N, C-alpha and C positions, 0 to 999 in steps of 0.2 A: 566380648562388646569392648569396644575402643573407645576412649575419649578425650581429646582434648584440651586443653585451656592454659590460662597465661597467670600468672601473679601479676600483681598491681607493681613488680619492679621488672618486668618483662622476661622472667624467669617460664621457657618452656615444660609443660609438663605431658607427659603421654602415659597414657594407664591401660593396660588391658586385662580385664578381669577374668578371669577362669576359676571358677565356683567349684570345680570336682577336684582339683590338687590341694594338695596340702603345705604348697610351699609358694615363695614369694619373692621375687628378685626385683634387687634397686641398682638400679645405674645413674651416676652422674655423670654426664658426657660436659666435656669441654673441647671447645673448637680450635684448639690448639695443639698443633706437636714441631717437630723439628723442621717441619717446611716455615714455619714462623720464624724461624729463628733467625740469626746469621751467624756470619765467622766466627765471632768475638763472643757470642754466646751459644755455640750448639753445644744441644746437651744440658740446656737448663730445663724445659720441659720435661725430660725425663727426671731429674734432677730434683726438680719441686715433687711430681709424682711420689719419690721416696719419700720426701720430708712431711708429706702430709701424714704419714705414718709416726712421726718421730716426737709427737708428745703435744698437748692442746692446754688451754688454762685451765681446760677442767679434766683432761685425762692424760696419761702418762701412756707413752708409748708402747707399754705392756698393757696398761689398761683397755687401749683399742683392741690390741691383738686379744687380750682373756675374751673381752665382753661376748664377742661373736663366738669363740671358739667355745665358752664354757655353755652357749645355748647348742651347738653342734652345729652352728652355721661359717658359712664361707665368705671369707673378704679377700678382695684382692684389688691389682690396677694395672694398666698398662697405657705405655704411650704408642703413639703409632706418626706418620709424617704428618696429619692432617687432625686429631683428634687425642684426647687422653681419657680414660674412663678410668670412675672409682665403682667399684659392685659390690654387692653382698648376695647371698641367696641364705634365706632363711626359713623355719617354717613360719607358716603364714600369722602365728599368733606374736611374733617379733618383729613385724615392719616396723612399728614408731621405735624400736630402739635402732633399727637401720636406717632411718630417716635421721634419728636422733643424733649417730656417731658419724655417717657420712657429713651433714651441717657444721658440727662439732669440728670436724678436719679442714672441711674448705673455709668456714669463717673464723676457726680461733687458733689457728695452727703458730707455734711461738716461731719457727725459725730462727731460731738462737744460733748466733756463730759456733756454738761448742759444738752442738750438733749437726750442725755443717761441715764443721771440719772432719767429725767423725764419718761420717757418710761419704764424703770424696774418697775415702781411703775405698769404703765398699763399693763403691761405685766403679774406683780405678780397678779393682778387682774384678769388675763385671766387664770391663773393657778388656781387662788381659785374658780372660775366661773366652772371651767371643772371639780375639786373635788366636786361639788354639783351636775356635772351632772352624773349618775349612766352609762351610756352608755360611755362616753368618760374614765369614771374610769375603765368598763369593758373593754375595747377596749387596754387600755395601758397595764393591768395585763395579758390579754391576753398574748399579744405579748411577755411576758415575759415567761409564760408557753410554749410559742411555739418557742422561740427563747433564752430563755437564757440569758447570759450574752453578748450575740453577740451585737455590736451595732444595727443591726435594729430593738432590741427591745427596745431604745431609746425611752423618748418619746418626741414627736415633739417639746411641748413647753418647753424642760428641767424642771429643777425645781427650786425652789425658790432658792438658794444657789448659784448655778451658777449663776442664770440670774445677781443676786447682785455681780457677781465677774467681768461680763463685764466691758472694757473701751474702750475709743476711739483706742489706739494703738492695741489689741486683735484683734477689727472689722477689722480693715484696715489689718494687718496681714493675718488675715485669707481670708478676699477680693485677697488680692493679690496671693493666692494659688486657690482660685476656682472660685472668680469672674474674670475670663479672657475668649478672645474671641474665645479659642481655645475648649473652656468650655459651651461654649454657643449656643444658636438657634435661629433667629428670625424666627416666622409664622406669615403670613402676610396671612388672607382669606377675599375674599369678593370685593368690585369693584372699581377697579384702572387700571391705567394705566399699561399695562403686560411691553409695551416696554419702560418706563422710571422707574422703578420698581428698579431695580439694583443701577442707578445714585442716587435715593433718600437716598436708604439706605446707600449708601455709604457716601454720605453726612454730617450722623447723629453718625454714626457707623464706618467710616473706620477711624477715630482717636484713637480709643479705643487702647490702650496701650499692644502691642504684648509682651505676657509672655508666656514660655513655662507651656502646661496644666501640671496640678501635676499629679501625676500619679495617676487615680482613680480607686482602686482596691477594689472589692467585693468578700468576702469571700461566702462560699457555706454551712451556717449552715443546720446543722440538723433539722428535725420538733420533738422537743421534748414532751416527755411524763411528763410532768408536770401537775398539777390539784393545783389551788392556788384560794382562796377565802377572798376578804375585806368586814369585816362586817360594814355595814350601817343601819341607823335607817330609812326605808323608807318601803314604802307599799309591792314592788314589789321584786320577787328575779330575777334578770338580767341574762342571764346565755349564753356564747360562748362555743362551741363543736370545736375542731378543728382537722381537717384531713389534710392528705397530697392534696396538691396542686401541678400545674405546674408552674416553672419559666416563667419571660417573655423572650418573642420572640421566644418560640417554638410552632408549628403549630397546635398541639394536646389542645390547651387553648381553640380552638373552638368548639373543642369535649365535652372539659370539661363545658365550658357554657352552651352547651345545655343540659347535664344530669344536670349540677345543675338548669337548668332553669326548668327544668321537675321535679326533686326531689324537691326543694323548693324555687323555683326562681318566684315565682308569685302566683295570690289567685286560680289558678285551681293543683296547684304543689300536689305533694303525702303529703307534710309536710302542707302545710294551711289547707286541706282538712282535712285530718284525727286528728290533734291538734286541732285546730281551731274550723271548721265546725263542726266536726260529736262529738268530744268529749267534747267542748266549754272547753279548759285548760287554753286558751289564748287570747289576742289581737292581739298578734304580733309572726310570726315566720317567717322565714324566711331564707334560705342559699345564701353565697355570696363570690364569688373569691376574692383573692389577688395573684399577681404577681409580682416580684421583681427579679432583675436579680440574676441567681442561685438558687431562690427557688420561692416556694410559697405554699397558703396554703389555704383549700376550709375552709368554716366557717358555722355555723348553730347557731343563736340567736333567743332569745325568752325572754320573760317576764312574770312570771306565779307571782300567791300566793304561798309563800314560802312554805305552806302545801302541793303544789301539783308539788313541784318541783321535787320530786323523780320520781312521776307516768309520767312527762312531758321526762323527761330523759331515762326514760324506753322507752316510745311509741316511741321516735324519735328512738332510738336503733333500736326498730322492724322497723320501716317503712326502714331503713336502712338497715336493712338486708333481707329484704321482695323484696328492690328496684335490690339490689345486686343478689338476685336469678331469678328475673323475668324479670330482663333487660328492653326492652322497645321494641315494637313491630314494623315493618315496616312502617305501619300505624301512628304511634306513632313519630316514627322517621322522615318521611315526615311533620307530623303537627310542629312539633319541629324545625326543620329547616325554614319553612316558618316565626313560630315566632321570632327566633331570628335575621333573616335577615330582616322582619320590624320593629322590635325595634332597631335593627342597623341604620336601612337607617332614620326611623323618628329623630333619633338623629343627624342627621346630618342635619334635616333642616334648624340650624341655621349657620352664620357665626362664630360666637364664639366657637359650639362646634367642625366643622371640623379644626381649628385654634387651639384647642386644642389635636386633633387626630393629626395632622399632624406634629406638634411642638414635640411632645412627641416621634413618632414614627424616626422622625429626632434625635432627642437627641439621644435615645438607642438605634437604628438601624440601625443607618444610612439611610433611605432609608422611603419613602412614601410609608404606606399601602393604596393604592387607594380604594375604595369601590368596585369597581371590582375585586382586589385581595382578599377583605374580603370575597365576596359573592363566587368566587369561592371554599374560604378554607372550607367556610360553607358548601356549596355542595359537595365537597369532604369528609365528613364524613362520617363513614359505618361502616360495623360491626366489622372490624379489629380496626380499629382508639378506637372505643368504648369500645372494648373488653381492650385492653392497657389502659384504663382510669379506667374504673373499674379495672383491677389489682393493677394500682400505686397508683390509689386514693382511691376509695370507700373501697374496701377489707380490706385496714388496718385496719378500723373500726376507732373509736373517738380516737384521739393519747392523746389530753389533752383537756383542760377546765379550763374556768375562772367563778365566779360568785360573785356577788354584791348584798346585800340585807340583812336584820335583818331575819338572821338563825340560828339551832343550825349546825355547823360545823360538828361535831362530828354524827350527827344523819342521815345530809345527805351522809357524807363520807358512813357510815353502809350503807345507804339506795342504794346507786348506786355504791358500791364496789371501790370507787376511793382513793384514797391514796391524800385528802386534803389538803393541808397546808395553813394556814391563812396569810394572808398579812396584816401588822400593817399598 
């Protein structure tokens, strides 16, 4: 049973009651991420996420952690390109404690400079750790290949210089702009009293100060034709290839998800069967979609021996061309619908996954996409929608790329015909 309501301060609440489970998941969503930042404060959203756990006027950092763990619950947070989420999962008897702690963190965090200075070291080490991960480096430089200087390309962690510049006043001013009830959603899913949930949420979030929502606007960046490479002394060459995708909220995203599943979404996909199983060029190869407000991308990843990088790209290109020419049969379409419906439904087996789905949907689309809605959209995929997605996404071919590894860039560029530039 779904219920949508709004507090007097403008905070949107979405709840889904599942009375046969013993857990409840709560998520506090803020429409704010690295895409809302500037070059001068890049990383501030992620930094604020960390600082919410560093103590309030009621609880120390240790108490925040202990109060959830002592009851066997889980608590965490994440920051993305367009949203930040703080969330808990506990037994259903502890729902009020979750609301109490989350509201305390968002409304009463101290944000003291001494804690900020300590956390700078933590996040700088997180950035250093990310630099040691080829996949993380690849993701960041491929964002630049895809969106150039648009804020969508900014790294979520920021950089060492921006992190070092943060202070209490900067964090508080930024929170005044974005951490407002009009810019947030509470998502609750699990076993709870549906008749008293409004009163309970009002108790803990009703006094969240009403601020005018900062106008959150999103650019509509083109998918660029850039090719970047960062040299690292590692064993594999990590490759990301980018195609045109579909923006968040458009119905054709389900057609793209289906075609992506056929092309590179699993072990039975065309890419996996050709590149790994038949040719043995790699251990990992797959494609995946990224959808944001006003833009989206379809990406292909693989990691190969640097000596086989050119061959791998050529093979992927050939498989892409074959896929565009042959399309999918009626039988394959039917099987693929079953696959993605099953994958979607299995992904909703936990209260936390349903909480995430509901929260994100209300945050960006201001509505709940119920499982019935999603299944209906998947069932409506037909030859017309498939041709539209082939035309808009696949037929443009590979538009951009990123590489990380110990590679001779000039040889890679010559072998692939790409104008690859080195990232220092």
